[in-house]
N, C-alpha and C positions, 0 to 999 in steps of 0.2 A: 300304701295298703297294709304293710306289715304292722303299722301302728294301730290300724283298725282291728286287725286280727288279734293283736295283743290285748287291746281294750276289751274285745269281745270275750276272750278267754278269762280275763279278770272278772268280767260281768258274770260268766257262768259259775266261777268259783264262789263269788259273793252270793249268788242265788242259792247255791247248794248249801252254803253255810247258814244262810238265813232260814232255809227250809228245816234244817236240823234244830233251829231255835224254836220252831213251831209257829212262827208268824204266818198269817194267811196271805194269799196272793190274788192279784187281779191282772187281767190282760185285756188289751183292747187294740183297736185300730183307729187312726185319725186321718183326716184328709181335709184339704181346704185350699183356698186361694191365698196368695201372698204377694208382697211387693219387695223387690230388692232395691234398697237405697244405695246406689253405687255412683261411679264417676261418669256414667252415661247420662246425658241430658243435664238439667240444672237442678241442683239439690233443693228440696222443699218446693219444687214446682209441681202443681197438680197434674199437668199433662205428663210429666216425666214419671211421677209416682204411679199413676194409673196405667200409663202406657207400658211401663216395665213391670208387668205383673206376671206371675207364674202360678205353679201348682205344686203342692207337696203332699206326700203320703207317709205314714209311719206306723210302727208297732210300738206299743207302750206296755210296760209292766209296772205294777205297783206293789210295794211291800206295805201291807196293812198291819200296823202295830196294835190295833184295838181288838183284834180277834185272833185266837190261837187255833190253828188247824189241827193240832195234835189232840186236842180235847174238846173241840167244838164249843168253846167257851170264850168269854171275854177275858182279856188280859187284866192284870192288876190295874185298878183305876188310878191313873195319873194323867196330868195335863198333856204331856207329850204324846202318849198313846192315843188319846182321844181327839187330838187336833192336828197331827202331822202324819203324812205318808211320804214314802220315798218313791219317786218316779224315775224309772229307767226307760230309755228310748233309743230306737234306731229309726232314722227317717231319711227321706230323699226328697229333694226339691229341684225344680227346673224352671228357669225364667229366660224368655227371649228379651234381648236388650237392644235398644236403639236410642238415638238422640232426639230429644224433644226440646221445645222452647224457642226463644227469640233467635238463637244462632242458626236455626234451620228453617226459619220462616220462608215462605215462597218468594218474598221480595228480596231475599238475600241471594245474590248471584255470584259471589266470589268463589274461587276454587276451594277455599277452606270450608265454606258452607256446603259445597258439593261433597267434599271429603266426609264431613260429619253426616250428611244425609245418607251416604253410601255405606257407612260403617255400621256393622251389625255384630251382635255377640249373643252367646248363650251361656248362662251360668248353671252349672250342675254340681250339686253338693250332696255328699253323704255324711250324715251326722250320727254320732253315738255319744250318749251322755247321761247325766243324772241331775235331777232337780229335787229339792225338798219342798213339798207342798204343805201349806198351812191352811187349815179349815177353821174359821172363827167359830162356827157352830159345832156342836158335838157330833163326831163321826158315828158314835154308837146310836145317838138319837136319830140321825139320818138313816142308818141301816135298819132301824126299827120302825120307820115310816112316821116319825113324829112330825116331819115336814118333807115335802117332795123336792124342794130346791135347797142347795147348799153352795155358797160361794167359796172360792179359794184363791190364793196367790202362791206363786212359786218362784224360786231362784235356784240357779244351778250353773253347771259348766258343761259344755259340749266340745267334743273334738270333731273337726270338720275336715273331710278330704274333698278338695274342690278340683274340678276338671273343666275349665272354661273353654269356649270355642270363640273364634273371631273370624270375620269375613268382611270383604268390601267389594262393591261393584264400581268403585271409582275407576274411571277410564284413564289409568296411568300406564304408560308403556313399561314401567318397571313391574316385575311380578310381585305378587303378594309376599312370596317367600324368596329370600336370597340365601340359599342353603337352608339352614334351620332358623334363620333370623327374619323377623317380619320387617319388610321394607318401610322405613319411616315416611318416605315421601307419599305413600298411599293414604296417610292419615293426617290429621290436623297439624299444620306446620308449627303451631305454637307449643306443641308438646315436645318434650325432650326425647331424643332417641331412646328406645327401650321402654317407653311409656305403655306400649301395647305388647302384652306378653301372655300367650295362651298356655304357658307351661302349667302342668298340674302341680298341686302342692297341698299343704295342710296347715291348719291353724286352729288355735283354741278360740272359744267364743263364750261370752257370758249371756245367759238366757234368763229372761224374766217373763212371767205371764200372769194374767188374771182371768178367771173363768168361773163357770158355774156347772154344777152337776144336777141332773134331774133323775129321780128314782123311778125307773120303769117297773121293776118288780124286785123280788128278794135278791136275785142274783145278777141284776144288770142295771146300768145307768146310761143315760145319754150325757155327753159333755160338750160344752162350748168353751173354747180356749182362745184367748187373744194374746199373742206372743210378740215380744221384742227380742231380737238376737243381735248382739254386737260382736263382730269378728275382730280379733286382734291381728288383722291383716287388711291391706288395701288391694290385694291381688285376687280376691275371690271372683271378681267379674272379668279378670284378664286385662284390666285397664287401671293404670295409676299415673295420671298425667302430671301430678305434682305442681299444678298451678296454684296461685295464691288462695283461690276459693276452695281448693281441695284440702279441707282441714280435718276431715274425719275418715276413719276406716269404713269399709263396707258394713252394711247392716241389713237386717231383714225384719219385716213385719208380717205375721202369719195369723190369719183367722181360720181356725179349723174346728171341725165337729168330730166327735168320736163316740164310739160304742165301747163300753167297759163291761167286762164279765167277771164275776167273782168266782174264782176257782174253788175256794174253801168257805 
């Protein structure tokens, strides 16, 4: 949490500095459904992807280089000012997790199949970060209603504080917890001890998105944003079983809609 606080303080300092430079600002809210691609279920399996779906919400802030708030005028005409915005965001998402696919089919009657069916998790992530958004069409022309729709792509880095949960209903005489350690015999026997760990932690992630804005009026837009987020950790979901087919870190796909308001 101290890293989140430090990042937020840096964010406030940056915004104060940018305000002094005269650039205009936009704020907004986003919300939508998401899929956490993790070690639960079978990777790239449709039932797994749609079964392990969740929801996310967030607050966004944009630094608009094309317009100056201190003079109510457009900035010097150059390509960067007319095609890029800086997006800052703080968001939260939650996903319920369970195992899907052939290993938990009803015709599987082994103890390991029952362990997988009984295993549940919850991924909870707090994000703060920055993305640079590129608009192929002129931002100034969009703001002056030359067209109602404008597409964009973005790339950036987020810092994630994750706090997973884990549970099981497997009828094992051993308790779920032995002291503060999860009892391995409650989970799939092919996983190494320590593969299930609900310890909170943090990780950096790379975020990319593609989307579109729709101009509602002079001071507000609607936004549709499709995001891919790759975590530099495999513990975001609280499971890292390290089998041969576990070749990727956790990742997230998020389709969200947003409302953006122009402050200046």
